[in-house]
NUFIGU-127682 format. One record per residue (C-alpha): z negated, y negated, x negated; chain. Coordinates in Angstrom, 3 decimals. Layout:
! NUFIGU-127682
vokol w = Z, v = Y, u = X, cadena = A
...
***
This chain:
! NUFIGU-127682
vokol w = 5.666, v = 73.868, u = -32.577, cadena = A
vokol w = 3.857, v = 72.456, u = -35.623, cadena = A
vokol w = 7.127, v = 72.444, u = -37.576, cadena = A
vokol w = 8.804, v = 70.415, u = -34.807, cadena = A
vokol w = 5.983, v = 67.862, u = -34.870, cadena = A
vokol w = 6.235, v = 67.649, u = -38.659, cadena = A
vokol w = 10.001, v = 67.036, u = -38.462, cadena = A
vokol w = 9.531, v = 64.347, u = -35.822, cadena = A
vokol w = 6.765, v = 62.686, u = -37.869, cadena = A
vokol w = 8.941, v = 62.775, u = -40.985, cadena = A
vokol w = 11.872, v = 61.238, u = -39.115, cadena = A
vokol w = 9.639, v = 58.514, u = -37.663, cadena = A
vokol w = 8.182, v = 57.720, u = -41.091, cadena = A
vokol w = 11.649, v = 57.614, u = -42.652, cadena = A
vokol w = 12.898, v = 55.149, u = -40.022, cadena = A
vokol w = 9.747, v = 53.020, u = -40.348, cadena = A
vokol w = 10.248, v = 52.874, u = -44.111, cadena = A
vokol w = 13.867, v = 51.792, u = -43.761, cadena = A
vokol w = 12.910, v = 49.100, u = -41.260, cadena = A
vokol w = 10.196, v = 47.857, u = -43.619, cadena = A
vokol w = 12.708, v = 47.692, u = -46.480, cadena = A
vokol w = 15.181, v = 45.758, u = -44.315, cadena = A
vokol w = 12.446, v = 43.338, u = -43.256, cadena = A
vokol w = 11.295, v = 42.815, u = -46.844, cadena = A
vokol w = 14.876, v = 42.249, u = -47.976, cadena = A
vokol w = 15.395, v = 39.577, u = -45.299, cadena = A
vokol w = 12.247, v = 37.777, u = -46.493, cadena = A
vokol w = 13.304, v = 37.944, u = -50.141, cadena = A
vokol w = 16.791, v = 36.666, u = -49.271, cadena = A
vokol w = 15.292, v = 33.881, u = -47.157, cadena = A
vokol w = 13.320, v = 32.862, u = -50.263, cadena = A
vokol w = 16.548, v = 32.691, u = -52.287, cadena = A
vokol w = 16.493, v = 36.073, u = -54.042, cadena = A
vokol w = 19.726, v = 38.047, u = -54.397, cadena = A
vokol w = 19.849, v = 41.813, u = -53.901, cadena = A
vokol w = 20.937, v = 43.752, u = -57.004, cadena = A
vokol w = 20.251, v = 47.303, u = -55.753, cadena = A
vokol w = 18.531, v = 49.087, u = -52.888, cadena = A
vokol w = 16.881, v = 52.516, u = -53.162, cadena = A
vokol w = 17.844, v = 52.759, u = -56.846, cadena = A
vokol w = 17.130, v = 56.226, u = -58.236, cadena = A
vokol w = 16.309, v = 57.008, u = -61.832, cadena = A
vokol w = 14.853, v = 59.974, u = -63.679, cadena = A
vokol w = 11.285, v = 58.946, u = -62.829, cadena = A
vokol w = 11.745, v = 58.038, u = -59.172, cadena = A
vokol w = 13.072, v = 55.408, u = -56.822, cadena = A
vokol w = 12.764, v = 51.626, u = -56.661, cadena = A
vokol w = 13.136, v = 50.336, u = -53.109, cadena = A
vokol w = 14.586, v = 46.916, u = -53.915, cadena = A
vokol w = 15.783, v = 45.268, u = -57.103, cadena = A
vokol w = 16.450, v = 41.580, u = -56.695, cadena = A
vokol w = 17.329, v = 38.617, u = -58.829, cadena = A
vokol w = 15.359, v = 35.381, u = -58.687, cadena = A
vokol w = 17.371, v = 33.175, u = -61.033, cadena = A
vokol w = 17.056, v = 34.823, u = -64.462, cadena = A
vokol w = 14.190, v = 37.067, u = -63.332, cadena = A
vokol w = 14.579, v = 40.621, u = -62.024, cadena = A
vokol w = 12.145, v = 41.539, u = -59.245, cadena = A
vokol w = 11.318, v = 45.203, u = -58.583, cadena = A
vokol w = 9.851, v = 45.746, u = -55.115, cadena = A
vokol w = 8.114, v = 48.849, u = -53.786, cadena = A
vokol w = 8.018, v = 48.458, u = -50.008, cadena = A
vokol w = 5.351, v = 50.199, u = -47.943, cadena = A
vokol w = 4.972, v = 50.289, u = -44.174, cadena = A
vokol w = 1.556, v = 50.577, u = -42.601, cadena = A
vokol w = -0.249, v = 50.072, u = -39.334, cadena = A
vokol w = -1.808, v = 46.962, u = -40.886, cadena = A
vokol w = -1.030, v = 44.754, u = -43.842, cadena = A
vokol w = -4.132, v = 46.116, u = -45.598, cadena = A
vokol w = -3.007, v = 49.722, u = -45.059, cadena = A
vokol w = 0.427, v = 48.987, u = -46.517, cadena = A
vokol w = -1.159, v = 47.164, u = -49.472, cadena = A
vokol w = -3.346, v = 50.188, u = -50.236, cadena = A
vokol w = -0.460, v = 52.702, u = -50.053, cadena = A
vokol w = 1.088, v = 52.519, u = -53.598, cadena = A
vokol w = -0.485, v = 55.154, u = -55.811, cadena = A
vokol w = 0.647, v = 54.211, u = -59.306, cadena = A
vokol w = 3.490, v = 56.670, u = -59.669, cadena = A
***
């Protein structure tokens, strides 16, 4: 039973993360940024969104949380 709950929690978290990324992308695009890549994977990990703001590249790590403060506290430096 615990394994089933873990799978369901993982699925819910995955969907919440995707929805957060889609929401963030809409906000960036509304502000005039252009998407370069989504969920880009390199040797050292993944970047959720890479966008262009004129000549500037913007790298965005998107976090979902129950509150804005919880999402803000989520990145851990990796």
